[in-house]
C-alpha positions as CSV (number, residue, x, y, z in Angstrom):
1,M,7.3,27.8,-3.4
2,K,10.1,25.8,-1.2
3,I,11.3,23.3,-2.9
4,V,12.1,19.9,-0.8
5,G,14.3,17.1,-2.0
6,I,15.4,13.8,-0.5
7,A,18.5,14.0,0.9
8,S,19.5,10.6,0.0
9,T,18.3,10.5,-3.6
10,S,20.9,13.6,-4.5
11,V,23.2,12.4,-7.6
12,K,26.0,14.8,-8.8
13,G,23.5,17.1,-7.0
14,Q,20.8,16.4,-9.0
15,P,18.0,15.7,-6.1
16,F,14.4,14.2,-7.9
17,T,12.6,17.3,-5.9
18,S,8.8,17.8,-5.1
19,L,6.6,19.7,-7.9
20,G,3.2,21.3,-7.9
21,L,0.5,19.3,-10.3
22,S,0.0,21.5,-12.6
23,R,3.8,22.1,-13.4
24,W,4.1,17.9,-13.6
25,K,1.0,17.9,-16.1
26,A,3.1,20.3,-18.5
27,I,6.2,18.0,-18.4
28,A,4.0,15.1,-19.2
29,R,2.6,16.4,-22.1
30,V,6.1,16.4,-23.4
31,L,7.2,13.2,-21.4
32,V,4.2,10.8,-23.0
33,C,5.3,11.6,-26.1
34,G,7.8,9.7,-26.1
35,A,8.6,6.5,-27.7
36,F,9.1,4.7,-24.3
37,V,6.0,5.9,-22.9
38,A,4.2,4.9,-25.9
39,V,5.4,1.5,-26.3
40,A,5.9,0.5,-22.6
41,V,2.1,-0.8,-22.0
42,S,-0.8,-0.4,-23.9
43,R,-2.8,1.5,-21.0
44,D,-1.6,2.3,-17.6
45,A,-3.1,0.4,-14.4
46,G,-5.8,1.7,-12.5
47,I,-7.8,1.1,-9.4
48,P,-9.8,-2.2,-10.4
49,T,-13.4,-2.0,-9.5
50,D,-15.0,-4.6,-7.0
51,Q,-17.0,-6.5,-9.8
52,D,-13.6,-8.2,-9.9
53,S,-14.1,-9.2,-6.2
54,S,-15.3,-13.2,-6.4
55,K,-12.1,-13.5,-9.0
56,Q,-10.0,-12.0,-6.5
57,K,-11.5,-14.0,-3.3
58,K,-10.2,-17.4,-5.7
59,A,-6.9,-15.9,-6.6
60,S,-6.7,-15.1,-2.9
61,A,-7.1,-18.8,-1.7
62,T,-4.9,-20.1,-4.0
63,T,-2.1,-17.4,-2.8
64,R,-2.6,-18.1,1.0
65,S,-1.2,-21.6,0.2
66,T,1.4,-20.0,-1.5
67,E,2.0,-17.7,1.8
68,A,2.1,-20.5,4.0
69,K,5.2,-22.2,1.8
70,N,6.7,-19.3,1.7
71,Q,7.0,-18.4,5.1
72,D,9.5,-21.1,5.5
73,Q,11.4,-21.3,2.3
74,Y,11.7,-17.4,1.5
75,T,13.5,-14.7,4.2
76,N,14.7,-11.0,2.8
77,R,16.2,-7.8,4.3
78,L,13.1,-6.5,5.0
79,I,12.9,-9.1,7.9
80,H,15.0,-6.6,9.8
81,E,12.3,-3.5,9.4
82,K,10.5,-2.8,12.1
83,S,7.6,-1.5,9.8
84,P,4.6,-3.7,9.6
85,Y,4.2,-3.1,5.8
86,L,7.7,-3.9,5.1
87,L,7.3,-6.9,7.3
88,L,4.5,-7.8,5.3
89,H,6.9,-8.6,2.6
90,A,9.8,-9.8,4.3
91,H,9.4,-13.9,3.1
92,N,8.3,-12.8,-0.4
93,P,10.5,-14.3,-3.0
94,V,11.1,-11.3,-4.0
95,D,14.8,-9.8,-2.7
96,W,13.4,-7.0,-1.3
97,Y,15.5,-3.9,-0.5
98,P,14.7,-1.0,2.0
99,W,15.1,2.4,0.6
100,G,19.0,3.2,1.2
101,E,22.5,3.1,-0.4
102,E,22.9,-0.4,-0.2
103,A,20.2,-1.1,-3.0
104,F,21.3,2.7,-4.6
105,T,24.9,1.0,-5.1
106,K,23.5,-2.1,-6.4
107,A,21.3,-0.5,-9.1
108,R,24.7,1.3,-10.0
109,R,27.3,-1.4,-9.8
110,E,25.2,-4.0,-12.1
111,N,23.4,-1.2,-14.3
112,K,19.7,-2.4,-13.4
113,P,16.6,-0.3,-13.2
114,I,14.8,0.2,-10.1
115,F,11.5,-1.5,-9.3
116,L,10.2,0.8,-6.2
117,S,6.8,-0.2,-4.7
118,V,5.2,2.5,-2.3
119,G,2.4,1.4,-0.1
120,Y,1.3,1.1,3.5
121,Y,-0.3,-1.9,6.1
122,T,-3.9,-0.8,5.6
123,C,-3.9,-0.5,2.1
124,H,-6.5,-3.0,0.8
125,W,-5.0,-3.1,-3.0
126,C,-1.4,-3.4,-1.5
127,H,-2.5,-6.3,0.2
128,V,-3.7,-8.2,-2.8
129,M,-1.0,-7.1,-4.8
130,E,1.4,-8.6,-1.8
131,R,-0.4,-11.5,-2.3
132,E,-0.9,-12.3,-6.0
133,S,2.3,-11.1,-7.4
134,Y,4.8,-10.4,-4.8
135,S,4.2,-13.7,-3.6
136,N,4.4,-15.4,-7.0
137,P,7.8,-17.0,-7.5
138,A,7.2,-16.9,-11.4
139,I,7.2,-12.7,-10.8
140,A,9.4,-12.7,-8.3
141,E,12.4,-14.6,-10.5
142,L,11.5,-11.6,-13.5
143,L,12.1,-9.0,-10.8
144,N,15.1,-10.9,-9.3
145,R,16.7,-11.2,-12.6
146,W,16.2,-7.4,-14.0
147,F,15.8,-5.3,-11.3
148,V,16.6,-3.9,-8.0
149,S,13.2,-3.8,-5.9
150,I,13.0,-1.6,-3.4
151,K,10.0,-1.2,-0.8
152,V,9.2,1.6,1.1
153,D,6.1,2.1,3.8
154,R,4.5,5.7,3.2
155,E,3.8,5.9,6.3
156,E,7.2,6.1,7.4
157,R,8.6,8.0,4.5
158,P,6.0,10.2,3.2
159,D,8.6,12.6,1.6
160,I,9.5,9.8,-0.5
161,D,6.2,9.0,-1.5
162,N,5.3,12.5,-2.3
163,E,8.3,12.8,-4.5
164,Y,7.2,9.9,-6.9
165,M,3.5,10.6,-6.3
166,S,3.9,14.2,-7.8
167,F,5.1,12.2,-11.3
168,V,2.9,9.3,-11.3
169,E,0.1,11.3,-11.1
170,A,1.2,14.0,-13.8
171,T,2.0,10.9,-16.0
172,T,-1.3,8.8,-15.6
173,G,-3.6,11.4,-14.6
174,S,-4.4,9.5,-11.2
175,G,-2.7,8.4,-8.3
176,G,-3.2,6.2,-5.5
177,W,-1.7,3.0,-3.7
178,P,0.2,1.0,-4.1
179,M,2.4,2.7,-6.2
180,N,5.0,1.2,-8.2
181,V,7.6,3.1,-10.1
182,F,10.6,2.2,-12.5
183,L,13.5,4.6,-11.6
184,T,16.7,4.7,-13.4
185,P,19.7,3.7,-11.3
186,D,20.1,7.6,-9.9
187,L,16.8,7.7,-9.0
188,K,14.9,9.5,-11.9
189,P,11.8,7.7,-12.4
190,F,10.8,6.8,-15.8
191,F,7.6,4.8,-15.9
192,G,5.2,4.2,-13.4
193,G,1.6,3.4,-12.4
194,T,-0.9,1.8,-9.3
195,Y,-1.9,-1.4,-8.9
196,F,-0.5,-3.7,-11.3
197,P,-2.7,-7.1,-11.6
198,P,-0.6,-10.5,-12.2
199,E,-1.7,-11.1,-15.5
200,D,-3.4,-8.8,-18.0
201,K,-7.1,-8.1,-16.6
202,Y,-8.9,-5.3,-15.4
203,G,-7.9,-3.6,-19.0
204,A,-4.5,-3.2,-17.4
205,T,-0.9,-4.5,-18.4
206,G,0.0,-7.4,-16.2
207,L,3.4,-8.1,-14.3
208,H,4.1,-11.1,-16.2
209,T,3.9,-8.3,-19.7
210,L,5.0,-5.1,-17.8
211,L,8.2,-6.7,-16.4
212,P,9.9,-8.2,-19.8
213,R,9.0,-5.4,-22.0
214,I,10.7,-3.1,-19.5
215,A,13.7,-5.0,-19.4
216,E,14.0,-5.4,-23.1
217,L,13.5,-1.2,-23.5
218,W,16.4,-0.7,-21.1
219,S,18.3,-3.0,-22.9
220,K,17.9,-1.8,-26.3
221,Q,16.8,1.8,-25.4
222,R,18.5,2.8,-22.5
223,E,20.0,6.3,-23.7
224,E,16.1,7.4,-24.8
225,I,15.0,6.4,-21.4
226,M,17.8,7.9,-19.5
227,R,17.2,10.9,-22.0
228,S,13.7,11.2,-21.2
229,A,14.1,10.8,-17.4
230,D,17.0,13.5,-17.8
231,S,14.3,16.0,-18.8
232,I,12.2,15.6,-16.0
233,I,15.0,17.1,-14.1
234,Q,15.5,20.1,-16.6
235,K,12.0,20.5,-17.0
236,L,11.6,20.6,-13.1
237,Q,14.5,23.3,-12.8
238,Q,13.2,25.7,-15.6
239,A,9.8,25.4,-13.6
240,V,11.5,26.3,-10.2
241,S,13.9,29.1,-11.8
242,S,11.1,30.4,-14.0
243,G,9.2,31.8,-10.9
244,V,6.3,30.6,-12.0
245,G,3.7,29.5,-9.0
246,G,5.9,31.8,-6.5
247,G,4.4,33.5,-3.5
248,G,2.0,36.6,-4.0
249,P,-1.7,37.0,-3.8
250,L,-3.6,34.5,-6.5
251,Q,-4.5,36.2,-9.5
252,A,-8.2,36.2,-10.2
253,N,-7.9,34.6,-13.5
254,L,-6.3,31.6,-12.2
255,L,-9.3,30.9,-9.9
256,D,-11.5,31.3,-12.8
257,K,-9.5,28.8,-15.1
258,T,-9.5,26.4,-11.9
259,Y,-12.9,27.1,-11.8
260,E,-13.3,26.4,-15.4
261,Q,-11.7,22.8,-15.2
262,I,-13.6,21.7,-12.2
263,R,-16.9,22.6,-14.1
264,L,-15.8,20.8,-17.1
265,S,-15.3,17.5,-15.2
266,Y,-18.5,18.0,-13.1
267,D,-21.2,15.3,-14.3
268,A,-24.8,17.4,-13.1
269,A,-26.4,13.6,-13.5
270,N,-24.5,11.5,-10.8
271,G,-22.9,14.1,-8.8
272,G,-19.2,13.9,-8.8
273,F,-16.1,14.9,-10.6
274,G,-14.4,12.7,-13.4
275,G,-15.8,9.1,-13.7
276,S,-15.5,5.8,-12.0
277,P,-14.1,4.8,-9.9
278,L,-15.2,7.9,-8.1
279,F,-13.7,9.3,-5.1
280,P,-15.0,11.7,-2.6
281,R,-12.8,15.0,-3.4
282,P,-13.5,17.6,-0.5
283,V,-10.5,20.1,-2.0
284,V,-12.6,20.3,-5.2
285,P,-16.3,21.7,-3.1
286,N,-14.0,23.8,-0.5
287,F,-12.5,25.4,-3.5
288,L,-16.4,25.6,-5.0
289,L,-17.5,26.9,-1.8
290,R,-15.1,29.9,-1.6
291,Y,-15.4,30.6,-5.2
292,W,-19.0,31.5,-4.7
293,S,-18.5,32.9,-2.0
294,R,-15.8,35.5,-4.1
295,T,-18.0,35.6,-7.2
296,K,-21.6,34.4,-5.9
297,K,-21.4,32.4,-9.1
298,K,-24.7,30.2,-8.2
299,E,-23.9,27.8,-10.7
300,A,-20.6,27.2,-7.9
301,L,-22.6,26.5,-5.1
302,D,-25.1,24.2,-7.1
303,M,-22.2,22.1,-8.2
304,V,-21.1,21.8,-4.2
305,L,-24.6,20.5,-3.2
306,N,-25.9,18.1,-5.7
307,N,-22.1,16.8,-5.0
308,L,-22.5,16.6,-1.2
309,R,-26.4,15.2,-1.7
310,S,-25.5,12.7,-4.3
311,M,-22.5,11.1,-2.0
312,A,-24.8,11.2,1.1
313,G,-27.5,9.2,-0.4
314,G,-25.2,6.8,-2.3
315,G,-23.8,3.6,-0.9
316,V,-20.2,5.2,-0.7
317,H,-22.0,6.8,2.7
318,D,-22.2,4.1,5.3
319,Q,-26.0,4.9,6.1
320,I,-26.1,2.8,9.4
321,G,-22.9,3.6,10.6
322,G,-22.3,6.7,9.3
323,G,-19.1,8.5,7.7
324,F,-17.8,7.7,4.1
325,H,-15.9,4.6,2.7
326,R,-13.2,5.7,0.4
327,Y,-14.5,5.5,-3.0
328,S,-17.3,4.2,-4.9
329,T,-16.3,1.9,-7.9
330,D,-19.1,3.1,-10.3
331,S,-19.7,6.5,-11.0
332,R,-22.9,7.0,-9.3
333,W,-21.7,6.3,-5.8
334,R,-23.4,3.4,-5.2
335,V,-21.3,0.6,-4.7
336,P,-18.7,1.1,-2.1
337,H,-15.3,0.1,-1.8
338,F,-15.4,-1.0,2.2
339,E,-12.8,1.2,3.7
340,K,-13.0,4.2,5.9
341,M,-10.3,6.8,6.1
342,F,-9.7,9.3,8.9
343,Y,-9.0,12.2,6.7
344,D,-11.7,11.6,4.6
345,Q,-13.9,11.5,8.2
346,T,-12.5,14.6,8.9
347,Q,-12.4,16.6,5.7
348,L,-15.9,15.5,4.7
349,A,-17.6,16.6,8.1
350,T,-16.2,19.9,7.5
351,L,-17.6,20.5,4.7
352,Y,-21.1,19.2,5.1
353,T,-20.7,21.5,8.5
354,E,-19.8,24.9,6.5
355,A,-22.5,23.5,3.4
356,Y,-25.3,23.8,6.3
357,Q,-23.6,27.4,7.7
358,V,-24.1,28.5,4.0
359,T,-27.7,26.9,3.3
360,N,-29.3,26.6,6.8
361,E,-30.6,23.1,5.4
362,S,-30.5,20.6,8.3
363,F,-29.8,17.4,5.8
364,Y,-25.9,18.8,5.7
365,A,-25.9,19.0,9.3
366,D,-27.3,15.8,10.3
367,V,-24.6,13.7,8.0
368,A,-21.6,16.3,9.3
369,R,-22.9,14.6,13.2
370,A,-23.0,11.4,11.6
371,T,-19.2,11.6,10.6
372,F,-17.8,13.0,13.7
373,S,-20.1,10.4,15.3
374,T,-18.3,7.7,13.2
375,L,-15.0,9.4,14.5
376,H,-15.4,9.0,17.7
377,C,-16.6,4.9,17.3
378,V,-13.5,4.3,15.6
379,R,-11.1,6.3,18.1
380,C,-13.3,4.4,21.5
381,A,-13.0,0.7,19.5
382,V,-9.1,1.9,19.6
383,R,-8.8,2.7,22.6
384,K,-10.8,-0.8,24.1
385,A,-8.3,-2.8,21.8
386,L,-5.4,-0.9,23.3
387,S,-6.9,-1.2,27.1
388,I,-6.7,2.5,27.3
389,P,-9.5,3.7,29.4
390,H,-11.8,6.5,27.5
391,W,-12.4,9.9,29.3
392,T,-15.9,9.8,30.8
393,R,-15.5,10.8,34.7
394,T,-16.7,14.5,35.7
395,V,-14.2,17.0,35.9
396,H,-14.6,19.6,39.1
397,S,-11.0,20.9,38.8
398,K,-10.3,24.5,37.9
399,R,-7.6,23.6,36.1
400,A,-8.7,21.3,33.8
401,S,-7.1,21.7,30.4
402,L,-9.0,22.2,27.2
403,S,-6.7,19.7,25.8
404,T,-8.4,16.8,28.1
405,V,-12.3,17.9,28.0
406,K,-12.0,17.6,24.2
407,E,-11.5,13.8,24.3
408,C,-15.3,13.4,24.0
409,F,-16.1,16.6,21.2
410,T,-16.7,13.8,18.5
411,C,-19.1,12.0,20.3
412,G,-21.7,15.0,19.4
413,L,-21.6,16.0,23.8
414,L,-18.8,18.1,24.5
415,K,-17.8,17.9,28.9
416,K,-16.0,20.3,29.9
417,S,-15.4,22.1,33.1
418,N,-15.0,25.7,33.4
419,A,-13.1,26.2,29.9
420,C,-13.9,28.0,27.3
421,W,-15.0,26.4,23.9
422,G,-15.4,30.0,21.4
423,K,-16.7,32.4,23.8
424,R,-18.8,30.7,26.1
425,R,-17.4,30.4,29.9
426,L,-18.8,27.8,32.3
427,P,-19.2,29.2,36.3
428,S,-16.5,27.5,38.2
429,S,-19.3,26.1,40.4
430,S,-20.4,23.8,37.4
431,F,-20.5,20.0,38.1
432,A,-20.1,19.0,34.6
433,A,-21.4,20.7,31.7
434,V,-22.6,19.3,28.0
435,W,-23.2,21.4,24.6
436,K,-25.9,19.7,22.7
437,P,-25.1,19.3,19.1
438,E,-27.4,21.6,18.1
439,E,-25.3,24.5,19.6
440,M,-22.3,23.0,17.6
441,F,-23.6,23.9,14.6
442,R,-24.7,27.0,13.5
443,P,-25.6,28.4,10.4
444,G,-23.7,31.4,9.2
445,K,-20.8,31.5,11.9
446,T,-17.6,29.2,11.7
447,L,-16.8,26.8,14.3
448,R,-13.9,27.9,16.9
449,A,-12.0,25.5,18.8
450,G,-10.5,27.3,21.8
């Protein structure tokens, strides 16, 4: 396993490095028993449900007026950045720093913990937190007094996001954005979560409560916090040096254990894995499909098909426009969070296609087609907004490249001229050719591109 550190975070030869989730969980079992994690917050913040959306809208109206004032009153270092997400926070009263040596030096010089906040521009709850917390002068005053605040765009620095998300997932059992992590001055994480409300609500500790509590613990129990943070690095180095999870073929007992863990989290009544908020998790049914193929254990296939039918029949699936929303706020796939992610659509379309290939049931092919069509519609909308002409002309040239003609693939009609898709080649005299959607979904066979 290749361990990649963040070059700029190396302190005395000890970078904070990546670690597989299973190893982090082993480390977390040691850390969560520590006094700091037990005392810091009563419950870690999670993703709030949309049942609180009416309260959120009222709060948004208030914070929008605050934002207008902040535009003129405050400007921080993020004003010099290029990222739209960082520029969104450039007029917060929070004294934000971009990720870099200036912030690290200040934290070490003043011996302050770092408040690291990571998100991206199209993240709904990132915008919520920016409006209700980071535009709030009272919360900004707490951050500025006790912490060095660093803002990171995960789309600019996925390496940083990956490093600290591993820690958050291992110590809280979940992850997401915005991600907020408290670090020692030498960049070692000691506490983290996702969305934190300004006040105690959603069953989570608010920033007004959390920030003073962590500042007090840093003041009174700094050595204990530093030891807890150091233990993460030590456990990491032990796990890496032990060679656990190294190269070589997967052992059957490891696959069996993984299957059992998935089976225990499976909700047969609602066709999901885990509780609310309920996310489509394509990697889980992908594993189960391959486990079924290897072992012929029917229960594995049944879980996959029930999961796919439950998602497709619920509100998390856009029944009109096609495609899937990011997650369901309940445990029955009924109430969606209205946000669609490209990576979800591509993985789910592939998954439903594989389910069709296994079962030869047209239901799964229909869902896959609609999801592919969603990707095409979004792409066309982006092209139109950017004034980029969509490729619609008939190609006569024998030199037409496959990369060019694949432009129209996701609409369900593949246009091409003298190009090979799979093993089917068109005669050079073809004026144009269209592969019907039915020919794209063939049971028992794997789709090929080129």
